[in-house]
C-alpha positions in Angstrom: 28.7 2.9 9.7 26.1 4.7 7.6 22.5 3.8 8.5 19.9 5.0 6.0 16.1 5.0 6.7 13.7 5.3 3.9 9.9 5.8 4.5 7.6 4.8 1.7 4.0 4.0 1.2 3.5 0.2 0.9 2.9 -1.4 -2.4 6.2 -1.6 -4.2 7.4 -5.0 -5.5 10.1 -6.9 -3.7 12.3 -6.4 -6.8 11.9 -2.6 -6.6 12.8 -2.6 -2.9 15.9 -4.7 -3.7 16.9 -2.3 -6.4 16.4 0.7 -4.0 18.5 -1.0 -1.3 21.3 -1.8 -3.8 21.4 1.6 -5.5 21.2 3.6 -2.2 23.9 1.4 -0.7 26.2 1.9 -3.7 25.6 5.7 -3.8 26.2 6.2 -0.1 29.3 4.1 -0.1 30.6 6.1 -3.0 29.9 9.5 -1.6 31.0 8.7 1.9 33.9 6.6 0.8 32.7 3.8 3.0 32.8 0.0 2.2 29.4 -1.3 1.1 29.6 -3.9 3.8 29.3 -1.0 6.4 26.2 0.5 4.8 22.8 -0.3 6.3 19.5 0.5 4.7 16.1 0.2 6.4 12.8 0.6 4.4 9.8 1.5 6.5 6.6 0.8 4.6 3.4 2.5 5.7 -0.2 2.0 4.6 -1.6 5.0 2.7 -4.0 5.8 5.5 -1.0 6.4 7.8 0.6 9.0 5.5 -0.9 12.5 5.2 -0.5 15.3 2.8 -2.1 18.7 3.3 -4.3 17.4 6.1 -5.6 14.4 4.3 -4.5 10.8 4.1 -2.9 9.5 0.9 -5.6 6.8 0.9 -8.4 9.4 0.7 -6.5 11.5 -1.8 -6.1 8.4 -4.0 -9.8 7.5 -3.7 -10.8 11.1 -4.7 -8.4 11.1 -7.6 -9.9 7.7 -8.8 -13.3 9.3 -8.7 -12.1 12.3 -10.7 -12.6 14.7 -7.8 -9.0 15.7 -7.8 -7.0 16.8 -10.8 
């Protein structure tokens, strides 16, 4: 039974998450030749202050980008 975990920053619409689940399920089932009924997908959403890039939270990077500090 394939079990896929996806980590994303929160903020996507429910419709986008439904599409992600559907398309990942279909692709995994196809590649692994597994029935779609056996595929499990879990989306873990994190706030931007809990996700870091290059020693800085995504929240701070987004704030700096909005101020024009970051290109």
